[in-house]
C-alpha positions in Angstrom: 0.1 0.0 0.1 1.4 3.2 -1.0 1.9 6.0 1.2 -0.3 9.2 0.6 -0.8 10.8 4.1 1.3 14.0 4.2 1.8 13.4 7.9 3.7 10.4 7.5 5.9 11.8 4.8 9.6 12.9 5.9 11.1 16.1 5.0 13.5 14.3 2.6 10.4 12.2 0.9 8.5 15.3 0.6 11.1 17.0 -1.4 12.2 13.9 -3.4 8.3 13.7 -4.6 8.4 17.6 -5.4 11.4 17.6 -6.9 9.9 15.2 -9.7 8.5 18.5 -11.3 5.1 16.7 -11.6 1.8 18.4 -10.5 0.6 17.2 -7.3 -3.0 16.8 -6.0 -4.0 17.2 -2.3 -7.0 16.0 -0.8 -8.6 17.7 2.2 -11.3 15.9 3.9 -13.8 17.8 5.9 -15.9 16.8 9.1 -17.5 18.1 12.1 -16.1 17.9 15.4 -19.2 17.1 17.7 -20.4 15.2 20.6 -22.5 12.4 20.0 -23.2 11.5 23.4 -20.6 11.0 26.6 -19.7 7.5 25.3 -18.6 8.3 21.7 -15.3 10.6 20.4 -15.6 13.9 19.1 -14.1 12.8 15.8 -17.0 10.3 14.8 -17.8 12.3 11.7 -14.1 13.0 10.7 -13.5 9.1 10.1 -15.4 8.3 7.3 -14.2 11.3 5.2 -10.7 10.7 6.2 -10.5 7.0 5.2 -12.4 7.8 2.3 -9.8 10.6 1.1 -7.0 8.0 1.9 -9.0 5.4 -0.3 -8.9 8.0 -3.1 -5.4 9.0 -2.8 -4.1 5.4 -2.9 -5.6 4.6 -6.3 -4.3 8.2 -7.8 -1.0 9.2 -9.1 0.6 12.1 -7.4 -1.8 12.2 -4.9 -1.7 13.4 -0.9 -4.2 13.4 1.6 -3.2 16.7 3.8 -4.8 16.9 7.3 -8.7 17.2 7.9 -10.0 20.5 8.4 -12.2 20.0 11.2 -15.9 21.8 11.2 -17.8 23.1 14.7 -21.2 24.1 14.0 -21.8 27.0 15.8 -25.7 27.0 15.3 -27.8 25.4 12.5 -27.1 28.2 9.9 -23.2 28.9 10.7 -20.4 26.8 10.5 -17.1 28.3 11.6 -13.7 26.2 10.7 -11.4 25.3 13.7 -8.1 26.5 12.6 
């Protein structure tokens, strides 16, 4: 299985990849961080998007998965990014 998560690359591996002068595509998954009850992890809605991004990147050439961008719902009509 090829490495696609940016966070798993060393600086040298990333440099070598970028030195190839080929276009790179980055996939950034989005998911909400919210409570689903006291017994569940807050990242429940991030697990599937992250895994889907990894599976897609493994099938594509020159594609990396960058860290997930979590969303936090402030109200039913507004979403803000947690950066």
